N, C-alpha and C positions, 0 to 999 in steps of 0.2 A: 504493500500500500504506500502511496505517496506520502511523505512526511510533510505536514503543513502546520503552520502556527495555529494556535487555538482560534484566533479571530484575526482577520486582516480585512481592511476596508479599502475598496477601490472607488475612486471618484472620477467623474469625467474631467478630462483635462482640456478639451476643446471648448472653452467657454464661449467663444465667438459664435459657435453653431447654435447653442441654445438661446443666446441673446438675440441673434438674428431671427430665429424662429419665433421667439416670444414677442419681439417687436412687431413682426408681421402679423401675428394673431391679434395683438392688442390694437393694431391699426385698423382692423376690421370693426372693432367695437367702439373705440374712443371718438372718432369724428362724428358719427351719427349721434352718439350719446351727448356729446358736447353741444351740438346744435339743438337737440331736444331740451337740454338743461337751460340753455340761454333763452330759448323761446318761452319755456315754461316760467322762468323767473320774470321775463319782461311782461308776460301775460298775467302775472300775479297768481301763479299756480305753484307755490312752493312745495306742496305735497307731491305733485307729479315730478318736479325737479329732483326732490330728495329720493324718490323711488328710482328714477333713472340713474342717479348717481350711485345709489346703493347697488343696483344690479350691475353697473359698470365696474365698480370696485370688486364685487364678487367674481365677475368674469376675469378681471385682471389677476386676481389672486389665484384662481383655478389654473390660469395659464402659466404664471411665474413660479408658484410654490413647488410644483413637481420638478421643475428644472433645478431649483435651488437644493432640493432634497434628494436628487437622484444619486444613487450609490449602489454598489454591490458588495455584500459582506461575505467573505470566504470563511467558512467554518469547518470544523472537523468532519461533520456529517453531511456537508453540502454547501449550498449558497443561499443567501437571502437577498433579494433585490428590492429596492425601494423606488417607487414612482417611475418605473421603466415600462411604459406601455399600459399601465393600469393604476388605479388609486391604491394607496396603501402599499403592502409588501407582498412578495411572492416567494415561496420556498421551492427549491429544487434539491431533492435528497441525492446524496452520493450514489445510493443503490439504484436510483431510477435511470441514471445516464449510462447508455451502452455505447454510444458513438458520438464523436465530435467532428464537425465538418466546417472548414473555413472556405467560403466561396467569395469570389469577386463578382459583384453583380452590377450591371448597368442601371443607372437611375432613369427616371422618367424621360429625361432629355435625350437618352440613348447615346450620350457622349461621355459624361462623367461616370465614375464608378465608385463603389464603396465595398470594403471587405466586410463580410458578415460571418459571425460565428453561430453555428447551429448546434445546440446540445440535444441529442435525440435519444428516445427511449427504446425499449425492445421492439416496439411496433414501428420504429422509424418515424415517430411523430415528434415534432419540435416541442421540447420542454422549456427552452430558454433561447433567446437570440439577442445578440448585441452586434453593433457595427462600428467601424472606425470613423464614422461621422462624429460620434460622441466620445469614443474611447480610442486609445492608442493601440497599435498592433501588439505591443508588449502586453497590454492588459487583456486583449483577446486571447493571446497565448497563455497568459497566467491562468485565466478562467478555464481554458481548455485542458491544461495540464493539471488542474486541481482535481480532476476526476480520473479514476482508474479506467479509462476508456480509450479506445483506438482513436487517433486523430488523423483525419484526412484533409489535406490542403489542396484546393483546386485553384491554381494561379491564373489560368486563362479566364478572362471575363465572360460572363454568360448573361443572356437577356432573360428577363422575367418570363417571356413567352416560352422559352426553352424549359425553364423550371416548372412552369405550369404544366408542361407536357411530361416531364420526367420525375418531378418531385412536388406535385401539386399539394399534397397533404401536409407538406412542411412549411407552406407559405401562410401568411396572414390572410384573413377573409378579404381585406381590401385589395390584396395582390391577386387572389384567386378570382375575384369578381371586380376587375378594375373599372369597367363601364358603370356597373351599379354603384360603386363607391363614388365615382365622380358625379353621378346623377344625384346621389344623396347629398354630397357636399354642396352642389349648386342649389339644391332645394333648400338646404339649411341657410345658406347665404341669402337666398331670396326671402325666406320667412323672417330672417333677421331684419332685412331692409323694410319689410312690411310692418314689423313690430315697431321699429323706430318711427315710421311714417304715421302709424296710429297714435303713438305717444305724442308726436309733434302736433298732430291734428287735434288731439284731446287737450293740448295745452293752449290752443288758440281760442 
């Protein structure tokens, strides 16, 4: 068995990535909210202005807090990840991992790539995944070698379309159903715009 410290915590080192992502997500909310707040105050509707401000602050907190708390803790019996893809934490036991694969995958622009670590169980299903947009190559290897499992490294870049054909069950839902995911994202953005429009109209 691999000798590991009792507890070791890894934190993302590429802070610019999460700051850029957070700023982009906040930019979706803040401009419309600011307009609604200003119009509400000018129209003498402080309750509406306060409600919009509160919702905006909660939205910003939900966007920023996960990025600030993101970390992976290596323990004797596995790993615990915090705020990486879901709220709270997620446990992966050492006994569950049977194989680790590092792949270089093309991003949506079909030009740039990122390296991804997949920790797989006995059914070849993804238990945990991390990529070098947030973590360093060294951290990916550290997590991979933390488990007593075979490590496979695929250096040649691969498109998501190819992975959907050969390893579909290892991908996220949004990657398996890219068209549906984009449709949902557009619909949510449209509903957000409608919500701001209704708030502004109510403030008049």
